[in-house]
C-alpha positions in Angstrom: -0.2 0.0 -0.1 0.8 3.4 -0.8 -0.2 6.5 1.0 0.1 10.0 -0.4 -0.9 12.9 1.5 -1.2 16.6 0.7 -1.8 19.4 2.9 -3.9 22.1 1.9 -3.1 26.3 2.2 -5.2 27.7 4.8 -7.0 31.0 4.0 -7.9 32.1 7.0 -6.1 32.2 10.4 -9.1 33.8 13.0 -7.7 31.5 15.7 -4.3 31.0 17.1 -2.8 28.2 15.1 -5.3 28.1 12.1 -6.8 24.7 12.8 -9.8 25.5 15.3 -13.3 25.4 14.1 -14.2 28.1 11.6 -11.0 28.3 9.7 -11.5 27.5 6.0 -9.0 25.7 3.4 -8.8 25.5 0.0 -10.1 22.5 -1.3 -9.6 20.7 -4.7 -6.5 22.7 -5.4 -4.7 19.6 -7.1 -7.9 18.7 -9.2 -6.8 18.4 -12.9 -2.9 18.9 -11.9 0.0 16.6 -12.7 2.4 16.3 -9.8 5.5 14.0 -9.8 6.1 12.0 -6.7 9.7 10.4 -5.8 9.6 7.9 -3.5 11.9 5.0 -2.4 11.2 1.5 -1.1 13.9 0.6 1.7 13.8 -3.8 1.8 15.2 -4.7 5.3 14.8 -7.5 7.7 13.7 -7.1 11.3 11.8 -4.1 13.1 11.5 -0.6 11.7 14.2 0.4 14.6 16.8 -1.6 12.8 15.5 -0.8 9.5 16.5 3.0 10.2 13.7 4.4 7.9 13.9 7.7 9.1 18.0 8.2 8.3 16.9 6.4 5.1 14.2 9.0 4.3 16.3 12.0 5.3 19.3 10.7 3.0 16.6 10.2 -0.2 15.6 13.8 0.4 18.6 15.4 0.9 21.6 13.7 -1.1 24.9 14.1 -1.0 26.0 17.2 -3.2 29.7 16.4 -4.4 31.7 19.6 -6.0 35.4 19.1 -7.6 37.7 22.1 -6.5 41.3 22.8 -7.9 43.9 22.2 -5.2 44.6 25.5 -3.6 46.3 26.9 0.2 44.2 26.9 2.9 43.8 26.7 6.6 41.6 23.4 6.9 43.7 19.9 7.0 42.9 17.6 4.2 40.3 15.9 6.5 38.0 17.7 8.7 34.7 17.2 10.1 33.0 19.3 12.7 30.6 16.7 14.0 30.4 13.0 14.7 27.0 11.2 15.9 28.0 7.4 16.8 24.1 6.2 16.9 22.5 5.3 13.5 19.1 6.3 15.5 20.6 9.7 16.9 19.7 12.3 14.1 21.5 15.9 13.8 18.9 18.3 12.7 20.5 21.4 13.0 24.0 22.9 13.7 24.1 26.6 13.8 26.7 29.3 15.2 26.1 30.1 18.8 27.0 33.2 20.9 30.9 34.1 21.9 32.1 31.5 19.4 30.0 28.2 20.5 28.0 26.1 18.5 24.4 25.1 18.8 23.8 21.4 17.7 20.1 19.8 17.9 19.8 16.1 17.8 16.9 13.8 18.7 16.6 9.9 18.9 14.4 8.6 16.2 13.6 4.8 17.3 12.7 5.3 21.1 15.9 3.6 22.4 17.8 5.4 25.0 21.6 6.5 23.8 24.4 8.4 25.6 
């Protein structure tokens, strides 16, 4: 089974959030239009936790883009990394500069398993 869902554009924000009674939305926005859908099937053994479907989905929706650059002088070493996440069920969702030269990292655990 393949389920496809599409959200509609809310017209009215009479209440906070826009999802309360009395809030309208467009209906039939997609009627008569053609859409392209990309999807992937991830075969696996075991349960969904061992299959890491979230990670597979993130990798599918955010492919690695590689660019070749000519050698040049610079301050970075040949191999360099800013962050290493050691568990497959822990996902880094944001990395941004913080105050006073610090870095703010947002991570979450996606399989319901405690990790250090």
